[in-house]
C-alpha positions in Angstrom: -111.9 233.5 -93.9 -115.6 233.1 -93.2 -118.1 235.1 -95.3 -121.8 235.5 -95.2 -123.6 236.2 -98.6 -127.0 236.5 -100.0 -128.2 234.6 -103.1 -128.8 235.4 -105.9 -125.1 236.3 -106.3 -124.0 239.4 -108.1 -120.8 239.6 -110.0 -119.5 242.0 -107.4 -120.1 239.4 -104.7 -118.4 236.8 -106.8 -115.3 238.8 -107.1 -115.1 239.3 -103.4 -114.9 235.5 -102.9 -111.5 233.7 -102.9 -110.6 230.2 -103.3 -110.5 228.6 -99.8 -113.0 231.0 -98.3 -115.7 229.4 -96.0 -119.1 230.9 -97.1 -122.5 230.7 -95.6 -125.3 231.3 -98.2 -128.7 232.7 -97.3 -131.5 233.3 -99.8 -132.7 231.4 -102.8 -130.8 228.8 -104.7 -132.0 226.1 -107.2 -131.2 222.5 -107.5 -130.6 220.7 -110.8 -128.9 217.4 -111.6 -128.1 215.4 -114.8 -131.5 214.9 -116.2 -132.6 218.5 -115.7 -129.4 219.9 -117.2 -129.8 217.7 -120.3 -133.3 218.9 -120.6 -132.3 222.6 -120.3 -129.5 221.9 -122.8 -132.0 220.5 -125.3 -134.4 223.3 -124.8 -131.8 225.8 -125.5 -130.6 223.8 -128.6 -134.1 224.1 -130.0 -134.3 227.8 -129.3 -136.5 227.6 -126.4 -136.5 229.4 -123.0 -135.2 227.9 -119.7 -137.8 227.2 -117.1 -136.1 229.6 -114.5 -134.3 232.9 -115.0 -130.7 231.9 -114.2 -129.3 235.3 -114.1 -127.0 235.5 -111.0 -128.6 232.3 -109.6 -126.9 229.5 -107.8 -127.5 225.9 -109.0 -126.8 223.2 -106.4 -126.1 219.8 -108.0 -128.4 217.8 -105.6 -131.3 215.4 -105.6 -132.8 215.2 -102.3 -134.2 212.1 -100.5 -137.8 212.3 -99.4 -138.7 214.7 -96.6 -139.4 213.6 -93.1 -142.6 214.7 -91.5 -142.4 218.4 -90.6 -139.2 219.0 -92.8 -139.2 220.7 -96.2 -136.6 218.3 -97.6 -134.8 215.1 -96.9 -131.1 214.5 -97.1 -129.5 217.2 -99.4 -126.0 216.2 -100.1 -124.0 217.3 -103.3 -123.7 215.4 -106.4 -120.4 215.0 -108.4 -120.2 218.1 -110.3 -118.2 216.9 -113.3 -121.4 215.1 -114.5 -122.7 218.5 -115.4 -119.5 219.8 -117.2 -121.0 219.4 -120.6 -123.8 221.9 -119.8 -122.2 224.2 -117.3 -120.3 226.6 -119.7 -123.4 227.4 -121.6 -125.3 228.2 -118.5 -122.5 230.3 -117.1 -122.5 232.2 -120.4 -126.2 232.8 -120.0 -125.7 234.5 -116.6 -125.5 231.7 -114.0 -123.8 233.0 -110.9 -122.5 230.1 -109.2 -122.6 226.3 -108.8 -122.5 224.0 -105.7 -121.3 220.4 -106.0 -118.5 218.2 -105.2 -115.3 217.3 -107.0 -113.2 218.7 -109.8 -114.3 220.6 -112.9 -113.2 220.4 -116.4 -110.9 223.1 -118.0 -113.9 224.2 -120.2 -115.9 225.0 -117.0 -113.0 226.7 -115.3 -112.6 228.9 -118.5 -116.3 229.7 -118.3 -116.0 230.6 -114.6 -113.2 233.0 -115.3 -114.9 234.5 -118.5 -118.1 235.2 -116.6 -116.6 236.1 -113.2 -118.5 233.3 -111.4 -117.6 230.8 -108.6 -117.7 227.1 -107.9 -118.5 226.1 -104.4 -118.1 222.7 -102.9 -120.5 221.4 -100.2 -119.3 218.6 -98.0 -120.2 215.2 -99.3 -121.6 212.7 -96.9 -123.2 215.5 -94.8 -126.5 215.7 -96.6 -128.7 215.2 -93.4 -126.8 218.2 -91.8 -127.0 220.3 -94.9 -130.8 219.8 -95.1 -131.1 221.6 -91.8 -130.1 224.8 -93.5 -132.9 224.5 -96.0 -136.1 226.2 -94.8 -138.3 225.8 -97.9 -138.3 223.6 -101.0 -140.6 223.7 -103.9 -140.5 221.9 -107.3 -140.5 224.7 -110.0 -139.8 222.7 -113.1 -139.7 219.1 -114.5 -141.8 217.5 -111.9 -141.7 214.3 -113.9 -138.0 213.9 -113.0 -138.7 213.2 -109.4 -135.7 213.9 -107.3 -134.0 215.3 -110.4 -136.6 218.0 -110.8 -135.6 221.6 -110.5 -136.3 222.9 -107.0 -136.4 226.3 -105.6 -134.7 226.3 -102.1 -134.7 228.9 -99.4 -131.5 228.5 -97.4 -130.1 230.0 -94.2 -126.4 230.0 -93.6 -125.9 227.1 -96.0 -122.1 226.2 -95.6 -119.9 225.9 -98.7 -116.2 226.4 -99.6 -115.1 228.4 -102.5 -113.2 225.9 -104.7 -112.7 227.9 -107.9 -113.0 231.7 -107.7 -113.8 234.2 -110.4 -110.0 234.5 -111.3 -109.7 230.7 -111.7 -107.8 230.0 -108.4 -108.5 226.3 -107.8 -108.4 225.0 -104.2 -108.0 221.5 -105.4 -104.7 222.5 -107.0 -103.4 225.1 -104.5 -104.2 222.8 -101.5 -102.1 219.9 -103.0 -99.2 222.2 -103.6 -99.4 223.8 -100.1 -99.6 220.3 -98.5 -96.7 219.0 -100.6 -94.4 221.9 -99.6 -95.2 221.5 -95.9 -94.0 217.9 -95.8 
């Protein structure tokens, strides 16, 4: 089922999304990869504040290539999400609404998704140039020294994703395999 939602994502919106739904996101999302996640994790361990308010926000695991002339961003494909699994449960517990990446998540992340009523979306890997066409604005908002791994605030229009893990823990990577195997 195709759904159009606006980010930031409320718990009510998260609960309306189901594993396997095709979703088009319009609004504000943030990027953060390994180095930014580690820095946020370390800041929280020291009792500091995050550089952005993550309540109900969407973090896209992505580090863009340089923007071509006249474009706000370069290729913007997803990064393997499991690299952020050490950090994700804490961010979800602090109010993060959703994550976008590619690949499977750890049991600890899935538990945190269920506990907090959040969702994990997948973006299509290898389609970064096409995904970048849905990004209308990009600005670095934290950790500029990290280059492509800096935290960026993106304005997106109809950014296409698929719900992989919904707020109840239904996991498309598991259900799709079972469904495929029973059809053979």
